[in-house]
N, C-alpha and C positions, 0 to 999 in steps of 0.2 A: 529395506524399503521403509520409508517414513510412514507413520500412521497419519493418514489424511482425513480421519473421521471428524475432526474438529471443524465447526463452521463459524464459531465466534471465539473471541478472546477478550477478557476484561482485564485491563491493567490496574495497577495499584491505585491510581487516581479515579478509578471508576469509568474511564473511557473504554468503550467497546468497539472493536473492529470485527467485521464479518466478511466472509467470502462474498465478493461482488462489490464491496465498498471501493470508493475512489478517495484517495488521500493526496495531499500535496505538502511539499516541504514548507516549513514555516520560515521563509526568508524572502527578501525582496526581489532578487534576480536569479535567473537560471533555476527556477523552481520546477521540479519534476512532479508530474501527476502520475500516481501509481494506482493500478487496479489490483486488489487482493484476489488472487486466483485460488489459493489454498492456504490453510493453516494446519501445521503439523508439528508433532513432537519428534525430535531426534535426540537420542541420548537423554540428557536432562534439560534440553533447551526447547522452547516453543518458538517456531519460526513461521514466517509468512512468505510464501512464494508469490511474487508480484510481477506485473508487467508494467514497464514505463510506457505510458500511452500518450503523454503530452509533456511539453516544456513551455513554461511561461503561459499556461492556459490554452495552448494551441495543440491540437492533435499532431502527432508525428507519423510519417508514413512507415518508418522502419522502427518498430517497437523493439524493446530488449528486456530480457529477464533481470530481475533484481530479487535477491533473497535477503531478507532482513529479519531481525529478531522481532517477535510480536511485542515485546516490551517497548522497543523503540517506536514502533508504529502507533501504539496506544499511548505514548507519552506526549510531552509538550512540544516536540519538534515537528509534529505532523498535524495537519488540520483536515477535517472532512471537507470534501468538495464534490462537484459534479464531474461527469465525463467532460473532457476538453472539447472545445469547439473545433470543427473541421477548418482547415486553412481556407481563407477567402470566404468564410461563411457570413 
């Protein structure tokens, strides 16, 4: 069972992610909005359990799980954002 006692992770560049944060892909199209649900260590790796809650800034009805390394989420390919807007809002 992974250790889920971590609530934050700070990357090499000083970027910090925390449980509850929303992050988005740093690209122009088909950008996912991720919500960080847990940060945990398994073996020698620190990972973040996330839920994809939006695509291109709009909330999606059918969310899905995504498990990423905390290093990548705290790196330059993800940007902090807010929760996505509901469709037709």
